[in-house]
C-alpha positions as CSV (number, residue, x, y, z in Angstrom):
1,M,-26.7,42.5,3.8
2,T,-23.5,41.6,5.6
3,E,-23.9,39.9,9.3
4,T,-21.8,43.1,10.4
5,A,-23.9,45.4,8.4
6,R,-26.9,44.1,10.6
7,T,-25.4,44.0,13.7
8,A,-23.3,46.9,13.4
9,E,-23.9,48.7,16.7
10,P,-25.6,52.8,15.6
11,L,-22.2,55.1,16.3
12,V,-24.3,57.7,18.4
13,H,-26.4,57.1,20.9
14,G,-28.5,59.6,23.3
15,M,-28.5,59.6,26.8
16,T,-30.9,57.6,28.8
17,W,-32.9,59.8,31.8
18,E,-31.0,57.6,34.0
19,D,-27.6,59.3,32.6
20,M,-29.1,62.7,33.3
21,K,-28.7,62.9,37.1
22,A,-30.0,66.4,38.9
23,G,-26.9,68.6,38.7
24,S,-25.4,67.2,36.3
25,A,-24.8,70.0,32.9
26,F,-23.1,70.4,29.7
27,R,-22.3,73.1,27.3
28,T,-23.2,73.0,23.6
29,A,-20.6,74.3,20.5
30,C,-21.1,77.9,19.8
31,R,-22.5,79.7,16.5
32,T,-23.0,82.7,15.1
33,V,-26.2,84.4,14.2
34,T,-26.3,86.0,10.7
35,E,-28.1,88.2,8.9
36,T,-29.4,85.0,6.7
37,D,-30.6,83.5,9.8
38,L,-32.7,86.4,10.9
39,M,-34.3,87.2,7.5
40,S,-34.7,83.4,6.8
41,F,-36.8,83.2,9.9
42,V,-38.6,86.4,9.5
43,H,-39.8,85.6,6.2
44,L,-40.8,81.7,7.6
45,G,-42.3,82.2,10.4
46,G,-44.5,85.2,9.2
47,F,-42.5,87.7,11.4
48,N,-43.3,91.0,9.8
49,E,-42.7,93.0,12.8
50,P,-40.4,96.7,11.6
51,L,-38.4,95.9,14.7
52,F,-36.8,92.7,13.0
53,Y,-36.3,94.0,9.7
54,D,-35.7,98.0,10.1
55,A,-32.5,98.9,11.6
56,R,-33.9,102.2,12.0
57,H,-37.2,101.4,13.5
58,A,-34.9,99.1,16.2
59,A,-32.8,101.6,16.8
60,E,-35.6,104.3,17.8
61,G,-35.9,101.7,20.0
62,G,-32.9,102.2,21.9
63,Y,-31.3,99.1,20.0
64,S,-27.6,98.4,19.0
65,G,-27.9,96.1,15.9
66,R,-30.4,94.2,14.1
67,L,-32.5,92.6,16.4
68,I,-33.4,88.7,16.4
69,P,-36.6,87.6,17.2
70,G,-36.5,85.7,21.0
71,A,-38.2,82.8,19.2
72,L,-34.8,82.4,16.8
73,V,-32.9,82.4,20.0
74,Y,-34.2,79.6,21.2
75,V,-35.1,78.1,17.8
76,L,-30.9,78.2,17.2
77,A,-30.4,77.1,20.8
78,E,-32.6,74.3,20.8
79,G,-30.3,73.1,17.1
80,L,-27.5,73.4,19.4
81,I,-28.4,70.9,22.3
82,L,-29.4,68.7,19.5
83,Q,-26.7,68.6,17.9
84,T,-24.5,67.7,21.0
85,N,-26.2,64.1,20.1
86,V,-27.5,63.9,23.9
87,L,-31.0,63.0,22.8
88,H,-30.2,60.6,19.6
89,G,-32.9,57.8,19.5
90,T,-33.5,58.6,23.1
91,G,-35.9,61.6,23.1
92,L,-39.7,60.3,23.2
93,A,-41.6,63.7,23.6
94,F,-41.5,67.4,24.3
95,M,-43.9,68.2,26.7
96,H,-43.5,71.5,28.2
97,M,-41.3,74.6,28.2
98,E,-40.9,78.0,30.2
99,F,-38.9,80.6,27.9
100,S,-37.9,83.8,29.1
101,V,-36.0,86.2,27.2
102,K,-33.4,88.2,29.1
103,R,-31.6,90.3,27.3
104,P,-31.5,91.4,23.3
105,T,-29.8,89.5,20.8
106,Y,-28.2,91.0,17.4
107,V,-27.1,89.6,14.1
108,G,-23.0,88.9,14.6
109,D,-23.8,87.8,18.3
110,T,-21.9,83.6,18.7
111,L,-24.4,81.8,21.3
112,H,-24.1,78.6,23.3
113,V,-26.5,76.9,25.3
114,V,-25.7,75.6,29.3
115,V,-27.8,73.0,30.1
116,E,-28.5,71.8,33.4
117,T,-30.3,69.1,34.3
118,T,-32.8,69.9,37.4
119,E,-35.1,66.9,38.0
120,S,-35.0,63.5,36.6
121,R,-37.9,60.9,37.0
122,A,-39.2,57.4,36.3
123,S,-42.5,58.1,34.3
124,S,-45.8,56.2,35.3
125,K,-45.0,54.1,32.2
126,P,-42.0,51.4,32.5
127,G,-38.8,52.4,29.9
128,R,-39.4,56.4,30.3
129,G,-38.8,59.2,32.7
130,V,-39.1,62.8,32.9
131,V,-36.2,65.5,32.7
132,T,-36.7,68.4,33.6
133,T,-33.2,71.1,32.3
134,R,-32.6,75.3,32.7
135,C,-31.0,75.7,28.9
136,G,-29.1,79.2,29.6
137,V,-28.6,80.7,26.3
138,V,-24.8,82.4,26.0
139,N,-23.5,85.3,24.1
140,Q,-20.3,85.9,23.3
141,R,-20.0,88.0,26.2
142,G,-20.6,85.7,28.7
143,E,-24.4,87.4,29.5
144,E,-27.0,85.0,29.4
145,V,-29.4,86.0,26.9
146,A,-32.7,83.8,27.5
147,V,-33.7,80.7,29.8
148,F,-35.5,78.0,28.7
149,T,-36.4,75.1,30.3
150,P,-38.0,72.0,28.9
151,V,-39.3,69.2,30.4
152,R,-39.2,65.9,28.3
153,L,-39.9,62.1,27.6
154,I,-36.8,60.1,27.4
155,R,-35.9,56.8,27.0
156,G,-35.1,54.8,29.5
157,R,-32.4,51.9,30.0
158,D,-35.0,49.3,29.7
159,F,-37.1,50.6,27.0
160,E,-39.0,48.6,25.0
161,A,-40.1,49.7,21.4
162,A,-43.5,49.4,20.6
163,A,-44.6,46.3,18.5
164,S,-44.5,47.7,14.8
């Protein structure tokens, strides 16, 4: 291995908890939910509920399209957040979350997430912090379809890796 290869810094590095100040916010990229997404998730997770795979059944319930499970909305939103690299190499643990579905999400909806830091503080262990965010999942019409509030353990600037 060359000296350059040994000393090259990673191109992507997530934020430390100190960088995630209360009141700061960012928006993710967008992603359209497809029929393939729905069917893959329903089969993988065993969501054998007619609401998700029978359009007629969903219509009888007053829904206007192929309904997406709230759990899939969360998974897609979390993926959009991770794709920003905000936690790349700095995330240590997912500790807690509240989740609320505000309105239906359908196949064909395009989602993005607005992430606002609501609390950021040092943890009891040096080199780490606890960060709480409010993640609003928004569709193409600007409607908030879900909200979740993850609490995460994040590396600090002075983090020291455990000896291996």
